N, C-alpha and C positions, 0 to 999 in steps of 0.2 A: 810310208805305206800305212795310212790310217784306215780304220774300219776293218771289215772282214769280207771275204768273197770266196766261197767254196761251192762250185756247181758240179763237181766231179770227184770221183775217187782216184783218178789216174792222171789228171793234168799236172804239169810241173809244179811241184811244191815250192812256194816262195816264202812262207812264214808259218811257223808252227809253235804251239804252246806246249811246254814240258814242265814237270816238277822234278827236281833232283831229289832222290830219296834222302831223307834226313833222319834226325834223332828220333822221330816218331817210330822208326823200326826197332829202336832199342827198348821200347816199352811193350813189345810183343812177348808174351810168356806162354808156355805150352797150354796152361789151363784156360787161357782166354782166346786161343786161336780161332775157334769156331765163331765166337761172338764178333771178332774183329775181321772175319771173312778171310782168314789165312789158313793154309794147310801145313805150313812150315815157317821157320824163322830165317829170313835172309841174313847173311853176313854183311853188315852195313858197308864196311870199307870196300869190299869187292863189288857190292851192288852199285855203289857210287862210281867206281872205276868203270864198270860196264855201262852205266848210264851216261857217263861222260863220253865214252867211246861212241855210243848211239848218237848223242848230240853232235859230235864231231863228224860223223858220217853224214848227217843231215846238212851240216854247214858245208861240207866238202862237195855236196851235190846241189848247192845253190839256194838252200833254205836259210832264212834268218830264224834263229832260235830265241824265243822269249820264254821267261820262266814265270810261273804263277806267283811265286813268292816275291819276285821283283815288281810285277805289276801291282800287287796289293800294297807293297811298300811305297811305290810311287803315288798311289791313291792317298795314302795316309800323309805323305809328305806334302802333297798339293792341297789336301783338305784335312788339316790337323783337327778340325772341329768334328770330324767323323770318327776319330779314334775312340772316343768314349762310347758312342752308340754301337760301334762295331764290337768292342770288347764286351759290353753288357749283353748284346744279342748272342755273341759267341758263348758267354757264360750260361745264359739261359738255355740255349740249345744244347749245351754240354751238361745239362741236367743239374745245374746249380740253381736251386729254386728259392733259397732264402736270401733276402736282401743283405743280411749280415755277412754271409759267405761271399756273395757277389762283390760287395764293397771291399772285403778283405783281399780277395783275389785280384780285383782290379788294381788296388793300390800296390800289390806285389808286382804285377805285370808292368805298370807304368813306372814303378820305382827301380826296376832292374833291367828293363829291356827298352829298346827304341829302334825305329826304322825296320830294316829287314829282320833283325834279330827278334823283334817283337812278333812279327808275322810268323817266323819260323817257330817261335815258342808256342803260339796258338796251335800250330800243326802238331807239335811234339806232345802236348798235354802237360799236366801238372801233378806231381805226387804230394802226398801228405808230408813226406820227409822234407821236401823243399820248403815247406811252410813252417818248419821247425815243430811239427805236431800242432794240434789245436785242441788239446784236452779240455780247455776251459769252455769250449763252445758247446759240446754235447757229449753224451755217453758214447755215441757212435764213434766220435773222434778218439775218445780215450781208449777204446778197445781195438780200433783199426790198426793193422800193421803199418809200420812207418813207410813202407814202399807202396802202400795203397794209392791208387790213382784217384785224385779228386776230379780231374777232368781227363777224359779219355784221349788218347792220341788218334791221329788220322793216318794210319799206315797205308791205306789204299790210294793216297793222293797222287802217287806217281803214275797212276792210270788216269791221265787227264782227259781221256776220251769220254768218260762217263758223266761227270757233273754238268757238262755242256754239250750241245750239238750244234755246230754251225751249219746252217741251211741257206745256201745262196749268200745274201747280204744280211741275213738275220741269224738269230741264235735261239735255241731252246735252252732255257735255264731250268734244269730239271728238278723235279722232286724225286729223290732216289728211293730205291726199294727198301733199303735198310736204314734204321736210325743211325747206325754207325757211319754210314757214308753220306747221309743227307746233309750233315753239317758242312761237307766240302763245298756245297754250292753257295755258301755264304760269301766266299771270296768272289765268286762270279757276280753276285748281287752288287757288290761295291765296284768291281772293275767295269761292269757294263752300265753302271749308273754314273760313275765319277771319273774314270780314267779318260783323259782327253782324246786318246786314240780310238776308244771303243764306246763312249757314252751315248752315241747317237744311233747305234744299231737297233733294229727292230727286235722285239722279244716275241717269239712265237709260242713260248711256253714259260710259265712262271713257277718259281719254287714253292709258292704257297698253294698251288693247285692240289686238289684232294686226290688226284690219281698219280701213280708213279710211272716214271719213264727214265731211261738211261741212254747215254750217247752211243754206247756200243751197239744199240739196236737201230741206229739211223745211218743209212748209206745214201749218198748223193749219186744216183745213177747218171743223171745229166741235169741240165737246168730246169727241165720240165717234169722229171720223174724222180720221186723220192721213195726209197724202200725203207720200211720200218718193220721190225720184228715184234710180233705179239709173243712175249716170252715170259720167263720167270720174273724179269726185271721191268718189263713194260706192259702196261695194261691196255686192252683194246679201247677203254674209255679215254685214256690219255691220247691215243691216236685221233679219236673224235675231236678232242680239244685242239690238237695240232692242226687238223684239217680246217676247223673253223677259223683259226688265226692265220693260217698260211694262205688259203685260197682267196681271202678278201683283204689281203695286205698289199698295198701298192708296190712295196719293195720286192715282193715275191714273184718269181716267174714259174713256180711249180704249178702244174696243171693236174697232176694226179699223184696219189700216194698208193703204193703197193704194200699192203699189210700182210706179211708172211707169218702164218700160224706155225710156230715151231715148238717142238716138245719142251716141256718144263723139266729141266735136269741140269746138273752141274756142268755137263759136257756141252750143253746147248744154252749156256748162260745168256748170251747175247747173239743177235743175228751175225755179228762179225766173228763169232767163234764157229759159225757154220759155213760161211763163205765170205771171201773178200775179192774185189776186182783187182787184177794185176796187169791187165793190158786191155786194149780196145775190145778184144774178143776172148779174153781168158780170165778165169776165176779159179781160186783155190777153194776147195770144198771139203767138208767132212763127209765121208762116204755114206754115213748113216742117214743123211738127209735126202739121198737119192730116191726116186720114185715119184708118185703123185703127191703134190702139195696142195694145201688149201691156201689160196692167196685172194685177198679182198682188194678190189680196185675202188678207191675213193676219188671222186671227181666233184667239181663244183656244180651245184644245181643252178637253175635259172634265176632263182631269187637269192639275194644275200642271206647267208645262214643255212641254205639248203645244201645237203651233200648227197650225191648219188653213190650207192654202194652196190658193187657187182661181185659175185663169187666167181673166181677162176679156179678150176681144178685141172691142173696140167703138170707137166714135168718142169723141173727147174730150168732145164735147157730152153724150153719153149717160152717160159715166162721171161727169162733174161734176154733171149733173142728179140722178143717183142719190145722189151723195155729199152734195150740199147740200140735197136735198129740194125743190128748185125745179123747177117744171113745165118751164120752158124757160130755158136760160142763153144769154147773148149773148157770143160770142167776138169780140173786137175785134182785128183783126190789126195788128201793128207795120207802120208804113209805109202803112197803109190798104190793104194787099194788093198794092201795086205792088212787083214783085220787086226793082228797084234800090233804091227807098226803104227797103224792108223790110230788105234786106241791110245798107245803110249805117247805118240807125238801130238795127238790132239790135246792130251793132258798138258803138254808143254806148248800149246798154241801154234801148232804147225799150220793151221789154216788162217791164223791171224797175222796178216802181212800188212805192211805199209808201203804203198806205191809212191815213189817220189817223181816218177814220170812214166809214161807207158812202157811196160816191159822191164822196168828197173824197180826192184822191191827190197825192202828191209825184211830180213828173216832172222830167226834165232839160230845160232850156230849148232845147238844141240840136236836139232831136228834133221839129222843127217840123211835119213831115208827120203823124206819129203824134199829136202834141198837137192838131192841128187836127181830126183824126178824133174824138178823145176829147171835145173841146169840143162837137162836133156831136151826140155821143151823150148830152149833158147832164151830163157829169162836171164837177166843180168841181176845177180844177187849181191846185196849189200849185207854182209853177215855180221850180226850183232852178238858179242859175247853174252852168254845168258845163264851161266850156272846159278847165279843168285837171283837175278831179276825174275826168272821164270817161277820162282817159288811163290810169287804173288798171284799166279794163275792169270797172266795177261801177257799178250805179245806186243810187237812193235806198234800195231795199230792202237791197241789199248793204251799204250804209253804216250800217245801223241794226239793233240787236237789241232789239225790244220786250221789256220786263220786265213790263209790266202793261197789259192792255187791260180796259176796263170789262166786267164779267162779267154782262151782262143778257140 
């Protein structure tokens, strides 16, 4: 199954990209949590067990699971000449600016790691202690603590939804909101350029774009309609770029983009923290998004490069009914609509579900109130253990990037 094909949020999931949490989580410390976009420190051993359970649930329901670290290792094995440029770009984007330090770290990496272990090491980061100290190089090295990080870890990588966004048979390779996360897209650059299964896909967005966007804001409503959130993490200008690249690409069948203007806050980080589709006519939602929304419809103009933009001010139900072609959609609120339960379970991504086929969805075990409501609505729940995974503030949809959904 080469290439990618995702034209829906609910069609049967056949192939999905994950990243198993690794030693990068061991470099989270309390004083650096805000900078690294975490609110707490997950227990790695349990987080890995929970993630393995999640992967097995997906396999048991017909999906092939591929791992980001494996794909990148395969690229370097097939194209060993790319190892050096990859590592030097990784060092540069990791804020290693002097050639002397870049050379020293490069030699450390290729002298001690190879294959998948090398890829995982770039995800983990490097401490000064590992290098045996470096006091001969600078005053800063002399006074720095031994456990000081020379190159930061990438602890958010297990949320594979955000660095990329698969749209039909193409992909957005994102420029992410924070410096901490933007380095994650470097792996995508090499996978979508060199991996034999993915090197021929169309790129609708590139990581060197000046505007930022993230995959959690991109939802494939159907092959003709794409929903994108204007959020804390995705700029309106980035959606302009997407429209230009999607509407006039021969591989794309998208005819319109619905840009949802959502509040800028931690609770509304991405569009998929506000609502996700779980069946032909059902969506999970955050109750706070109810009411009149501002949605902008973007369509192709008569001339190449022209985009028509129309403001829609309507309820979420009406917008989604028009987008899906369903007479009446059912919006199921996180926490069953109870304000306290909704706030608590939204914090643990109660609205962030992953649909593996219509009516069958992955949910976090800890969101008991929301899950009970979903059971009563007739949904088939695939319950993911989540005591530690949820500490990263992302749910099953955040942890997965579908590469292929059955196109029927």
